[in-house]
Backbone bond lengths (Angstrom), bond angles and torsions (degrees), N, CA, C in turn:
res aa  C-N    CA-C-N  psi(-1)  N-CA   C-N-CA  omega(-1)  CA-C   N-CA-C  phi
1 M - - - 1.446 - - 1.531 107.96 -
2 K 1.284 116.55 139.41 1.456 121.12 -178.88 1.526 110.25 -77.82
3 I 1.314 115.50 160.21 1.465 120.56 -179.86 1.522 110.24 -61.14
4 Q 1.317 117.44 -36.38 1.463 121.42 179.85 1.535 110.05 -60.67
5 N 1.321 117.67 -40.04 1.460 121.54 -178.86 1.530 110.99 -73.40
6 K 1.314 120.23 -26.20 1.462 122.74 178.80 1.520 111.80 -77.25
7 K 1.319 116.91 -25.04 1.462 120.26 -178.04 1.527 111.72 -72.46
8 I 1.312 117.51 -31.38 1.468 120.30 -177.47 1.532 111.32 -66.81
9 P 1.340 120.80 -52.16 1.475 118.62 177.76 1.524 112.25 -63.29
10 A 1.315 117.80 -35.31 1.456 120.19 178.37 1.521 110.52 -64.26
11 S 1.323 117.13 -40.84 1.468 121.21 178.57 1.529 110.97 -65.29
12 I 1.319 116.25 -41.99 1.469 120.04 179.45 1.521 110.38 -63.81
13 L 1.332 117.97 -44.11 1.460 120.53 178.04 1.514 111.49 -63.14
14 F 1.323 117.91 -40.00 1.455 121.27 178.86 1.525 111.11 -60.86
15 V 1.337 117.28 -43.87 1.468 121.44 179.86 1.525 110.11 -65.72
16 L 1.334 118.24 -43.00 1.464 120.93 -178.96 1.529 111.21 -65.48
17 I 1.325 117.69 -42.14 1.462 120.49 179.06 1.514 110.53 -65.76
18 S 1.318 117.45 -36.59 1.465 120.75 177.61 1.521 110.68 -63.70
19 C 1.324 116.89 -40.52 1.468 120.13 179.00 1.525 110.94 -64.34
20 V 1.308 117.49 -39.30 1.464 120.83 179.52 1.524 110.08 -66.44
21 C 1.323 117.08 -40.68 1.463 120.45 -179.78 1.521 111.62 -65.48
22 V 1.320 117.57 -36.33 1.455 121.49 179.57 1.528 110.17 -72.52
23 A 1.314 117.34 -29.87 1.459 121.44 -176.01 1.524 112.14 -73.95
24 Q 1.327 117.71 -16.53 1.461 119.61 -179.27 1.522 109.73 -75.20
25 D 1.310 115.41 139.53 1.452 121.39 179.84 1.522 108.65 -82.03
26 G 1.305 117.39 133.38 1.449 121.46 -177.68 1.523 112.74 -92.23
27 A 1.329 117.92 -4.08 1.463 120.42 -177.93 1.526 110.24 -74.03
28 P 1.319 117.98 140.99 1.465 119.63 177.68 1.531 110.46 -70.38
29 P 1.310 117.70 157.34 1.468 119.72 179.59 1.530 110.15 -67.17
30 P 1.320 116.78 156.52 1.469 119.08 179.76 1.525 110.22 -64.89
31 P 1.323 117.23 153.56 1.474 119.61 -178.69 1.525 111.42 -66.92
32 M 1.313 114.53 152.19 1.462 120.52 179.17 1.525 109.51 -68.95
33 P 1.338 117.42 146.38 1.466 118.73 176.88 1.526 109.52 -69.71
34 P 1.319 116.98 156.66 1.467 118.34 -179.46 1.528 110.34 -65.64
35 P 1.321 117.27 148.41 1.464 119.51 -179.64 1.526 110.78 -68.52
36 P 1.326 117.38 155.41 1.463 119.65 178.31 1.525 109.52 -66.85
37 P 1.315 116.39 156.94 1.468 117.64 -179.22 1.524 110.75 -65.01
38 G 1.299 115.16 137.94 1.457 119.97 -179.37 1.516 111.24 -78.23
39 L 1.298 116.44 138.42 1.456 120.99 177.66 1.522 108.84 -106.05
40 P 1.307 117.79 134.17 1.460 118.88 -179.27 1.531 110.91 -69.51
41 I 1.313 116.57 139.59 1.460 119.83 178.50 1.526 110.64 -113.56
42 D 1.328 117.15 6.81 1.453 119.58 -175.41 1.524 112.56 -98.45
43 G 1.325 118.75 12.78 1.456 120.83 -176.79 1.523 113.03 -63.94
44 F 1.305 118.41 -53.28 1.458 121.94 -176.44 1.521 111.79 -119.32
45 T 1.324 116.74 23.64 1.457 120.13 -177.84 1.519 111.10 -64.04
46 T 1.316 116.30 -44.57 1.466 120.03 -179.63 1.521 110.35 -63.43
47 L 1.324 116.36 -43.85 1.460 120.66 179.41 1.528 110.64 -62.55
48 A 1.318 117.09 -41.85 1.459 120.49 179.54 1.529 110.94 -64.42
49 L 1.326 117.70 -39.66 1.466 120.85 178.13 1.529 111.39 -65.47
50 V 1.320 116.57 -40.55 1.468 120.00 179.57 1.521 110.29 -66.00
51 V 1.319 117.68 -45.82 1.468 121.14 -180.00 1.529 109.60 -64.47
52 G 1.332 118.28 -40.84 1.459 121.12 178.56 1.525 111.81 -64.20
53 A 1.332 116.79 -41.24 1.459 119.99 177.92 1.525 110.41 -65.10
54 Y 1.332 117.28 -40.88 1.465 121.36 179.22 1.533 110.57 -61.37
55 I 1.326 116.53 -46.92 1.468 119.85 -179.25 1.526 110.04 -65.26
56 G 1.339 117.73 -41.25 1.457 120.91 179.43 1.520 112.11 -62.86
57 I 1.325 117.27 -43.77 1.470 120.88 179.13 1.521 110.27 -66.34
58 K 1.336 116.30 -40.83 1.457 120.62 -179.87 1.532 110.70 -61.76
59 K 1.340 118.05 -45.85 1.457 120.85 179.94 1.528 111.43 -66.57
60 T 1.327 116.63 -37.02 1.463 120.34 178.74 1.526 110.74 -64.35
61 L 1.320 116.53 -41.81 1.479 120.12 178.68 1.530 111.02 -67.57
62 Q 1.315 116.99 -37.47 1.476 119.65 178.68 1.524 110.86 -66.08
63 R 1.310 118.31 -39.13 1.474 121.02 179.51 1.515 110.82 -69.66
64 S 1.320 116.42 -34.61 1.477 117.99 -178.48 1.532 111.14 -72.99
65 K 1.330 118.74 -24.80 1.449 122.12 177.98 1.530 111.12 -71.89
66 N 1.333 116.15 -33.47 1.476 120.24 -177.36 1.457 110.45 -79.29
């Protein structure tokens, strides 16, 4: 292919890439909304663990008796 024929596709690609670059919006994205308020989950965690351990030990002892 001659140099003259290589310049035409290169020119077309240059123009198309330029159009794509101009079409992009330069504005930054809008800021994220604030996160929802956090709710504490540690209120009855200790109590739940104690009750769960009690029930687990109780069931284990009942099964070992049978």
